[in-house]
N, C-alpha and C positions, 0 to 999 in steps of 0.2 A: 444566487443566494449562497453564501458561504456555508459549507458543511464540513465536518471532519472527514479526512481522506478515507479512513477505514470504513466509515459509514457509507460514503459514496461508492466505494469499491464493493462493499457487501451488497448494496442495492443492485449494482451492475451485474454481479455474479448471480444474484437471485433472478434477475431478468434475462439471464443467459446472454448478456451483451458481449460482443467480441473485444471491446476495449472501453476504457474510461479515459476521456480526454480532459486534461487539466490545464487551465489557463489562469495563471496567478496574476491577472491584470497586467501582464507584461507582454513583451514581444515574443516570448518563447512559449510554445504550446507543447505539452508533453502528453503522449498516449501511453497508458499502462495496459498491457495485454497479457494473456496467457497465464503462466504460472506466477508472474509478478502480480497480476491482478488478484489471483486467488490468495497469495501470501498476504497482500495488503488487507484484503477482506477478512482474513483470519486473525488480524491483529499483529502480524509480524512487523518488524521495523527494519527499514533499509539502512545499513551502516556502510560507511566507506573507510577503508584503511589503506592509506597510501594511494596507489593507482587502482586498487580493486574494490569491489563492493559486493555485498551479500546480505542475505536476510537473517535477522536475529529473531529466534523464536521467543514469544512472550513466556515469562516464567509463570506457569500455572500454579505452582506451589512454592511460595518463598521458603528459603531454608529456615529450619527451626533454630532457635538460639540455644 
């Protein structure tokens, strides 16, 4: 059953799972573990810039006009 990735990660963290396995109906299976699983559960977004990637924190308070 399709679910949002952050919701699935949150459930995995709450259940103290070691990893979340993602299979997007394709030949590639991805396992998200450790700090990456916790970041995804917290709503962070994985961003890629060139050859590197990192987590972008959600903006809790948008800037005032």
